[in-house]
C-alpha positions as CSV (number, residue, x, y, z in Angstrom):
1,M,59.4,-78.6,69.8
2,S,58.6,-75.8,67.3
3,A,56.8,-73.9,70.1
4,F,59.8,-74.2,72.3
5,M,62.1,-72.9,69.5
6,E,59.8,-69.9,68.9
7,E,59.8,-69.1,72.6
8,T,63.6,-69.3,72.7
9,K,63.9,-67.1,69.7
10,C,61.8,-64.4,71.4
11,L,64.4,-64.3,74.2
12,L,67.4,-63.7,71.9
13,P,69.1,-60.4,72.2
14,R,68.0,-58.0,69.5
15,I,70.2,-56.3,66.9
16,A,69.9,-54.1,63.9
17,F,72.3,-53.3,61.1
18,I,73.3,-49.9,59.7
19,A,75.5,-49.4,56.6
20,C,77.1,-46.0,56.1
21,G,78.7,-44.8,52.9
22,C,78.2,-42.9,49.6
23,F,75.7,-45.2,47.7
24,S,76.5,-43.2,44.6
25,P,74.7,-45.2,43.2
26,P,73.5,-48.1,45.4
27,T,74.2,-51.5,44.0
28,P,72.6,-54.9,44.7
29,M,75.7,-55.8,46.7
30,H,75.0,-53.1,49.1
31,L,71.7,-54.8,49.9
32,R,73.1,-58.3,49.7
33,L,75.3,-57.4,52.7
34,F,72.2,-57.1,54.8
35,E,70.7,-60.4,53.6
36,I,74.0,-62.2,54.2
37,A,74.4,-60.8,57.7
38,R,70.8,-61.6,58.7
39,D,71.1,-65.2,57.4
40,H,74.3,-65.7,59.5
41,F,72.7,-64.6,62.8
42,E,69.6,-66.5,62.2
43,M,71.5,-69.7,61.3
44,Q,73.7,-69.2,64.4
45,G,70.7,-68.7,66.6
46,T,72.4,-66.1,68.7
47,H,70.5,-62.9,67.9
48,K,67.2,-61.7,66.5
49,V,67.6,-59.2,63.7
50,V,64.9,-56.5,63.8
51,G,65.9,-54.1,61.0
52,G,68.4,-52.8,58.5
53,I,69.3,-49.1,57.9
54,I,71.1,-47.4,55.0
55,S,72.5,-44.0,55.9
56,P,74.0,-42.1,52.9
57,T,76.8,-39.7,53.8
58,H,76.5,-35.9,53.8
59,D,77.3,-33.9,50.7
60,S,80.3,-32.3,52.4
61,Y,82.1,-35.6,52.5
62,G,83.3,-34.5,49.0
63,K,84.3,-37.9,47.6
64,K,84.9,-38.1,43.8
65,G,81.7,-39.4,42.1
66,L,79.4,-38.2,44.9
67,V,76.2,-36.9,43.5
68,S,73.7,-34.8,45.4
69,S,72.3,-36.4,48.6
70,L,68.9,-35.7,47.2
71,D,69.6,-38.0,44.3
72,R,71.4,-40.6,46.4
73,C,68.5,-40.8,48.8
74,A,66.0,-41.1,46.0
75,M,68.1,-44.0,44.4
76,V,68.3,-45.8,47.8
77,K,64.6,-45.4,48.3
78,L,64.0,-47.0,44.9
79,A,66.6,-49.8,45.5
80,V,65.0,-50.9,48.8
81,Q,61.3,-50.7,47.6
82,S,61.3,-54.5,47.3
83,S,62.6,-55.1,50.9
84,N,60.3,-55.3,53.9
85,W,63.1,-54.7,56.5
86,I,65.9,-52.6,54.9
87,R,65.1,-48.9,55.0
88,L,66.6,-45.5,54.2
89,S,67.6,-43.0,56.9
90,D,68.2,-39.5,55.6
91,W,69.1,-38.1,59.0
92,E,72.8,-37.9,58.2
93,V,72.4,-35.9,54.9
94,H,70.2,-33.4,56.6
95,Q,72.8,-32.4,59.2
96,S,74.7,-29.1,58.8
97,Q,77.9,-30.9,58.0
98,W,79.5,-34.4,57.5
99,M,79.0,-36.6,60.6
100,R,81.5,-39.1,62.0
101,T,80.3,-42.8,61.7
102,Q,80.4,-43.1,65.5
103,S,77.9,-40.2,65.8
104,V,75.6,-41.7,63.2
105,L,75.5,-45.0,65.0
106,Q,74.9,-43.4,68.4
107,Y,72.0,-41.3,67.1
108,H,70.2,-44.2,65.6
109,Q,70.7,-46.5,68.5
110,N,69.6,-43.9,71.0
111,F,66.5,-43.1,68.9
112,M,65.5,-46.7,68.8
113,N,65.9,-47.3,72.5
114,N,64.2,-44.1,73.5
115,Y,61.3,-45.1,71.3
116,I,61.1,-48.5,73.0
117,N,61.2,-46.9,76.5
118,S,58.8,-44.1,75.8
119,P,55.4,-44.6,77.5
120,S,53.6,-43.1,74.5
121,G,55.7,-44.9,71.9
122,A,56.6,-41.6,70.3
123,G,60.2,-41.4,71.6
124,D,62.1,-38.6,70.0
125,A,59.6,-38.0,67.2
126,E,60.3,-35.7,64.3
127,P,59.4,-32.0,64.6
128,N,56.1,-32.7,62.8
129,G,55.3,-35.5,65.2
130,A,55.8,-38.3,62.8
131,L,58.2,-41.2,63.4
132,P,61.1,-41.6,60.9
133,G,60.6,-44.2,58.2
134,W,63.8,-46.0,59.0
135,L,62.5,-47.1,62.4
136,P,61.9,-50.9,62.5
137,T,58.2,-51.7,62.9
138,S,58.5,-54.4,65.6
139,L,60.6,-52.5,68.1
140,R,57.9,-52.2,70.8
141,E,56.9,-55.9,70.7
142,R,59.5,-56.2,73.4
143,S,60.9,-53.8,76.0
144,D,64.6,-54.9,75.9
145,P,67.1,-52.6,74.1
146,V,68.4,-53.0,70.6
147,Q,72.1,-53.0,69.7
148,L,72.9,-51.3,66.5
149,K,75.9,-52.9,64.6
150,L,77.9,-51.3,61.8
151,L,77.6,-53.5,58.7
152,C,80.5,-53.2,56.3
153,G,82.8,-54.9,53.8
154,A,86.4,-56.0,54.6
155,D,87.7,-52.8,52.9
156,L,86.3,-50.7,55.8
157,L,87.9,-52.9,58.4
158,E,91.2,-52.5,56.5
159,S,90.7,-48.7,56.4
160,F,91.0,-48.6,60.2
161,A,94.8,-49.1,59.7
162,V,95.2,-46.1,57.4
163,P,97.0,-43.3,59.4
164,G,94.8,-40.3,60.1
165,L,91.7,-41.7,58.5
166,W,90.0,-42.8,61.7
167,E,90.3,-41.5,65.3
168,D,91.3,-44.2,67.7
169,A,88.5,-43.1,70.1
170,D,85.9,-43.5,67.3
171,I,87.1,-47.0,66.4
172,E,87.1,-48.0,70.1
173,D,83.6,-46.6,70.6
174,I,82.2,-48.3,67.5
175,V,83.6,-51.7,68.2
176,A,83.1,-51.6,72.0
177,N,79.6,-50.1,72.2
178,H,78.1,-51.2,68.9
179,G,80.1,-53.9,67.2
180,L,81.1,-54.7,63.6
181,V,79.6,-57.1,61.2
182,V,82.1,-57.6,58.4
183,I,81.2,-59.3,55.1
184,T,84.5,-60.7,53.6
185,R,85.4,-62.2,50.3
186,C,86.4,-65.8,49.9
187,G,90.2,-66.1,50.3
188,S,90.6,-62.8,52.2
189,N,92.3,-62.7,55.6
190,P,90.5,-60.1,57.8
191,D,91.9,-61.8,60.9
192,K,95.3,-60.3,60.0
193,F,93.9,-56.7,60.3
194,I,92.3,-57.5,63.6
195,F,95.6,-59.0,64.9
196,N,97.6,-56.0,63.7
197,S,95.3,-53.6,65.6
198,D,95.4,-53.4,69.4
199,I,92.0,-51.8,69.6
200,L,90.4,-54.4,67.3
201,T,92.1,-57.3,69.1
202,K,90.9,-55.9,72.5
203,Y,87.2,-56.0,71.3
204,Q,87.4,-58.8,68.8
205,R,84.5,-60.6,70.5
206,N,82.3,-57.7,69.1
207,I,83.5,-58.3,65.5
208,T,81.6,-60.8,63.5
209,L,83.3,-62.0,60.3
210,I,81.1,-63.5,57.6
211,T,82.3,-65.0,54.4
212,N,80.4,-64.1,51.2
213,W,80.5,-67.3,49.1
214,V,78.8,-65.7,46.2
215,A,81.3,-63.3,44.6
216,N,80.0,-60.0,43.4
217,E,82.6,-57.4,42.3
218,V,80.1,-54.9,41.0
219,S,80.9,-51.6,42.7
220,S,79.5,-48.1,42.5
221,T,82.8,-47.0,40.9
222,L,82.4,-49.6,38.1
223,V,78.8,-48.6,37.5
224,R,79.8,-44.9,37.2
225,R,82.6,-45.7,34.8
226,L,80.4,-47.7,32.5
227,L,77.7,-45.1,32.5
228,S,80.2,-42.3,31.6
229,R,81.4,-44.4,28.7
230,G,77.8,-44.9,27.4
231,Q,78.0,-48.7,28.1
232,S,75.1,-50.7,29.5
233,V,74.7,-51.3,33.3
234,K,71.5,-53.2,33.0
235,Y,71.4,-56.2,35.4
236,L,74.2,-54.6,37.4
237,I,71.9,-52.2,39.3
238,D,68.2,-52.1,40.0
239,D,66.1,-51.2,36.9
240,L,64.3,-48.4,38.9
241,V,67.6,-46.9,40.0
242,L,68.9,-47.1,36.4
243,E,65.8,-45.3,35.1
244,Y,66.3,-42.5,37.7
245,I,70.0,-42.1,36.7
246,K,69.0,-41.8,33.1
247,R,66.3,-39.2,33.7
248,Q,68.5,-37.1,36.0
249,R,71.5,-37.5,33.8
250,L,73.7,-38.5,36.7
251,F,77.3,-39.7,36.6
252,N,78.0,-38.1,33.2
253,V,75.7,-40.6,31.5
254,K,76.0,-40.2,27.7
255,S,73.1,-38.5,25.9
256,K,72.6,-41.5,23.6
257,Y,72.0,-43.7,26.6
258,I,69.3,-41.3,27.9
259,T,67.6,-40.8,24.5
260,D,67.1,-44.6,24.3
261,A,65.3,-44.6,27.6
262,V,62.7,-41.9,26.9
263,R,59.2,-43.2,26.6
264,P,55.8,-41.5,27.0
265,N,54.0,-41.7,30.4
266,H,57.0,-43.5,31.8
267,L,58.4,-41.3,34.6
268,I,57.5,-38.0,36.1
269,F,59.1,-36.3,39.1
270,N,57.4,-35.6,42.4
271,H,58.4,-34.4,45.9
272,A,56.9,-37.1,48.2
273,Y,59.9,-39.3,49.1
274,T,61.0,-38.4,52.6
275,D,60.5,-40.6,55.6
276,N,59.8,-37.7,57.9
277,N,57.0,-36.1,56.0
278,K,54.3,-38.9,55.9
279,N,51.4,-36.4,55.7
280,A,52.9,-34.6,52.7
281,T,50.9,-34.7,49.5
282,S,52.6,-35.4,46.2
283,S,53.4,-32.3,44.2
284,L,53.8,-33.1,40.6
285,I,56.1,-31.1,38.4
286,S,55.2,-30.9,34.7
287,E,57.7,-31.2,31.9
288,Q,57.0,-27.6,31.0
289,D,58.5,-26.6,34.4
290,M,61.4,-29.0,34.4
291,D,63.6,-30.6,31.9
292,E,64.4,-34.3,32.2
293,S,68.0,-33.2,32.8
294,D,67.1,-30.8,35.6
295,S,68.1,-31.3,39.2
296,P,66.4,-29.6,42.2
297,S,67.4,-26.0,42.3
298,P,69.4,-24.6,45.3
299,Q,66.3,-22.6,46.2
300,M,64.2,-25.7,46.3
301,Q,66.8,-27.6,48.4
302,Q,66.6,-24.9,51.0
303,T,62.9,-24.8,51.3
304,T,62.1,-28.6,51.3
305,S,63.8,-31.7,52.5
306,R,62.1,-33.8,49.8
307,V,63.8,-35.0,46.6
308,F,62.6,-35.6,43.1
309,C,61.8,-39.2,42.8
310,C,59.9,-41.3,40.3
311,G,56.2,-41.3,40.3
312,D,53.0,-41.4,38.3
313,T,51.9,-40.9,34.8
314,S,52.5,-37.5,33.2
315,P,49.2,-35.5,32.9
316,R,50.3,-34.1,29.6
317,G,50.2,-37.4,27.7
318,P,52.5,-38.5,24.8
319,K,54.1,-35.3,23.5
320,L,57.6,-34.2,22.6
321,L,59.8,-34.6,25.7
322,R,62.9,-32.5,26.1
323,V,66.0,-34.4,27.1
324,G,68.3,-31.4,27.4
325,P,68.4,-27.7,26.5
326,G,67.4,-27.2,22.9
327,Q,67.0,-30.9,22.3
328,A,63.9,-32.9,21.7
329,V,63.1,-36.5,20.9
330,Q,59.9,-37.6,19.1
331,V,58.0,-40.1,21.2
332,I,57.0,-43.1,19.2
333,T,53.7,-44.9,20.1
334,M,54.5,-48.0,22.1
335,Q,53.3,-51.5,21.2
336,K,51.0,-53.3,23.5
337,D,53.7,-55.3,25.3
338,E,55.7,-52.1,25.8
339,I,52.7,-50.4,27.4
340,L,52.1,-53.3,29.8
341,E,55.8,-53.3,30.7
342,S,55.7,-49.5,31.3
343,E,52.5,-49.7,33.4
344,A,54.0,-52.5,35.6
345,K,57.2,-50.5,36.2
346,K,55.2,-47.4,36.9
347,Q,53.3,-49.1,39.6
348,K,56.5,-50.3,41.3
349,I,58.0,-46.8,41.2
350,A,54.8,-45.3,42.7
351,Q,55.4,-47.5,45.8
352,V,58.3,-45.1,46.7
353,Q,55.8,-42.4,47.6
354,L,54.8,-42.3,51.2
């Protein structure tokens, strides 16, 4: 019986999820959407889920609280380091301007299916010949196409009804040619928004509504608010993401909050994060060249597509580390348990490097 079920599963149509948004910063709920959606389709036995993609929006989107795409990509990369199927796509942020959601979905779906159909397996490879890191690894196990579905919360579904926010043609293309997977809160009524929209009603067979029974109201807005007030967000976001925020002084994080986080040999910045630069070697930046509060310079952003991310031990050893212009904090020798904790976290952060 189990062999029959495995054979049947291999014949199921294949789908992948993509979530578009700011991710400023990414929260555990952003990743939970993927897990909830995959569980639903696996339990229903209707589709085989082959991958999940997170696509941060372009800097020109201009929403309040939106930090640099370099920082947002680095945070997403850190947030998904424990997942073996959810990956970052930085294609959208490297375009010349903000891209419509429909265009983002079309690009990624076309890339996947071109890759599947390419005799060499290269498909539309990156200019340097490498495949993008967001590409699911098992695509060429079968020759049938993959349908990319937009994964979102109920708030995005409701935004379709906001006048002037979405083009009707884009809504129709997304729902008709890709499909929506909507994670809703217990007690919400997304069917009402579908009923009130002629387009959504027309293609409602392509809309999957999934109830999230484990409430989680932690949003990026809430995290930014707490950080700007100097309050703790530990356990609300991933530890590695939090460390990155502290080091880069994002979201108006209070200086007191940063000073508490400074430890010797804990974090250092490097360039090697991008998915489309697999052969790049890590380029470490010493503290004498860069303050902990520094961000990539405009000149640096123009010459490289890589971001500053968290990496290996500082070659300078335990010295005075600057936390801002004209400021310094004395590094105190850590106890044995603190060293072990630091080494363990350092190894996890190093996994971000490609």
